[in-house]
C-alpha positions, 0 to 999 in steps of 0.5 A: 669400520669393523676390524674384521673387514680390515683383516680380510683386506690385510690378508689379501694384501699379504697374499699379493705382497707375498708375490710382489715385494718379499725377498727376491728368491724365496718369496714366502712372507711367512719366512719373514714376518711383516712388522707393524707399520711405523712409517707414513709412506705419503700416499693414500692407503692403509699402511700394512707394515714393512719388511727389512732384509739384509742381502745376506738374508736374501741369498740365504733363502735362495736355496736351503742347500746353498752355503752363503759366507762373507769374505774380504770386505764383507762381500757375500760369497757362495761356497761349494766344496767336494773332496777327491779320493786319492786312497785307491793307490795301495798298489801304486808301487808293485812288484810282480812275481819274479824268478831268478836262476843261477848255476855254478861249476862246483869243481872246475878249479878242483883239478879233477878231470872228466867223470869217475868215482872219487879216490881218497886223497885225490884232492887235498883234505878231500874237500873243495871250497868255492864262492859264487857271487852274483847280482840279479835284477828285478823287472820293474817299472820303477827304480827301487832302492829299498822296500818292505813287503807286507806279504808274499814269499820267496822260495829258494831251491838248491840242487847239485849234480855231484854225489859228494856231500855239498854244504852251502852257506846261502847269503842274500845281502839284499834281504835284511832280516827284521828279527836278528835272532830269527831261528835257522839263520846264521851270521855272515860276517861280511853281511851282518843281519842279512838272510844267511842259511846253511844247506846240506845237499846229497846223501851219497845217493846221487844228485840232490835238491832242497827247497825252502820258502820264507815269508817276505814280511820278515825282511827289509830289502836293499836293492842298491848292491851293484858289485859284491865280487871285490867289495861287499858294500858296493852300492848305488844301483836299483832293482838289484838282488845280490846273492852269495853262495859259499860251497864246500864239497866233501868227497868220499871214496866211490863218490861219482864226481865230474869236473862238470858238476854244477850247483844250481839255485832258483829264487822265486818271489811270489805274490809280493805286496809292497808295504813301503818302498823307496826309489824313483817311481818315474812318471806313473799313473796315480788314481784320483777318484772323480766327483761332481757337485751341483751349483745350486745358485745356477739352478735358480737362474733362467735367461739373461747373462751373468758374469762372476768377476772374481770367482775362485777355484781352490785345490787344497791337497795334503800329500803324505806320499813321498813324491809330487803328484800332478793333477790334470786340471783340464779334467775339470769341466761343467755340464754346460753345452758350450765353453764347458772345459777349464782352460789354464791361461797362465801357468806362471807360479802357483804350482801349475805347469804344462806337461812338457812330455806331450806338449799339451795338458796342464797340471796342478803340482801337489808337493811331495810329503815328508817322512814326518808327515803330509805337506799341504799344497794350495792351487788357486785358479781365478779369472787371471790365470784361467777361463773360470769366469767364462766357465761360470758365465755359462750358468752350469748346474754342475761341476765335474771333477774327472781328473787324472794324476801322475807321479813326478810330473815334468821330472827331468832327472832322477827322483828320490821318492818314498811310498807307504801303503798307509799314505794318503792324498786328501784333495778338497776342491772349493769354489768360492763365488764372491758376489762381485757380479754383472747381472743382465736380465738374469731371471730367477723362478722361485717355487710357485706360491699357493693361494687359498683366498677367503670368499669374502674378498669377492664379496667385499672388494670391488677394486684393490691396489697394493702400494709398495715403497722401497729403500734399497742399498743393494746395487740390484734392480729388481722387477717381478712378473706374477702369473696367477694360475688356476688348478690346471695351470692355466693363466688367469691374469698377469701383473708386472712391477718394477719393485726395486731400484739399484743403489749406485756404486762407487769406483770399487763397485760397492753401494754408496747408499746406507740405511740409518738406524731411523730407516732413512736412506742416505747417499754418499754425502749423507743426504736423504734419498726418497723411497722408490714408489713404483707406479702404473700411471697414476695408480698403485704399483699393483691394481686388481680390478673387479674382474681380477678380484673375482678371478682370484677365487679360482687362483690356486698358485702364483708363478713368479719370475724375478728379473735382476740387473746391475745397471746402477747408472740406468744407461742400459749397460749393466756394470760389475757390482759388489754386494755386502752382507750388510746391504739391505732393502726395506719394503713398506706396504700399504693397501687401497681399495673400493670396499664393501664393509658390513659393520655387523660382521 
């Protein structure tokens, strides 16, 4: 027999074995080289070679984008990750434009009565001094105790109705200047370092008005003053602006004055942008960007039922904001038709709480950051505290993270929060799917395999059979349906094969079979186990008759359906199994045929 004739048949076997016995997901043998035959499979036929796959290699070739890891006890685990963007909160603490007004009767204690031109000596030293102190309150959603603004202005307007010269020392204790030597300012001993400026009104020509604008970013703001009438440092409030006007009116003969003359001030905050803030931010909406990610594993699955016994969805959040943030977990869903919303079944521990305000909704509590940096919070959802397993049992193709956030979730008292525009909330969502599963006729449909067979097959082979022997330590049963189709997609013929028999498992769900260094399959007691040899009656696992061999000439593709179950006890009831990365299957191949050999070619 010429080697060339054998080579033709070996190529045929490659094409067939590509379909029937390579890895369960990407069945191209050209991704896994067939080794030279090294073992007698104890049945008539020409040994072709063997392939050996670990479970890790099988699942790595399921999808090039699928991340396959190994975790506890070396169990294979599929990983999916996505990041939620919590950066769109630069205006979380905001101060709207505000206008404050105040007016004071300058001369009510001067002894002057009515309105008349002033006569020298009518008032001792021709001067009246008075002080006016007042607390104004910001209109805010938060209770601020302190703030720093990156931009904006406050505009001070002073006016008087008297003709007499009026000097005003205008102090705003709530505004602490950053530059102690800021030009134009003077020092008020009661409130050192505060905004304090001297204004002079009236040039003896009637009532007068003066306006000045100041950049907010030159000051730090203390909103806690509650009373400056008697004690300049009475604090404990919020959203308050303390103002003090010390006025000196100097009269000259002929000034038209009235006991009703007033001093009026206006402070306008315009376009303030908060850089940092402290206080109680209460329960306020917090932006968390929505994301989604594809579950590549489930994109490969057809009919049948699947249960992940130990899935994990972990939120890892690093919060630099100085307040806790609640992320609504029920905004996590899938694209499945039924059972597609995450439901928390146990809120005890693990930083998960119900929303007591509304009576519904469940939040993951992200701990507040510190002044010295961010704080990491880890929230773990699994089968014991959520419906995650049932959610994945619907075999969704996509996880949807359309979550919302709130500050100080479930707070019942006063909060001590801080905010910085440069803070961030970084949230990663990781789904870990350890291959602790129950499969019941779960079907994978890999991409079809292209065929381009040599015409010599039809000329030399009258009957062709492929022998398969498997030694399997993976706790999966595997059967394959092969549909040979022409260039129009029409089926020419179909073949079935029970390719792999599941290894039995122990009480923990792990395979009890091993494959030793000499490729001997051993059970838990170290006894040798025979290879599985699927048969169709008394024939090989896959037999091509002459008609089918002739049809191969028109076959352009082989469509595949690979069906798995975890019925390791063969009682018709799939049971949970755990798959280690080191579990493996060895597939030996042999060929038998009724051949026509031309010894000259």
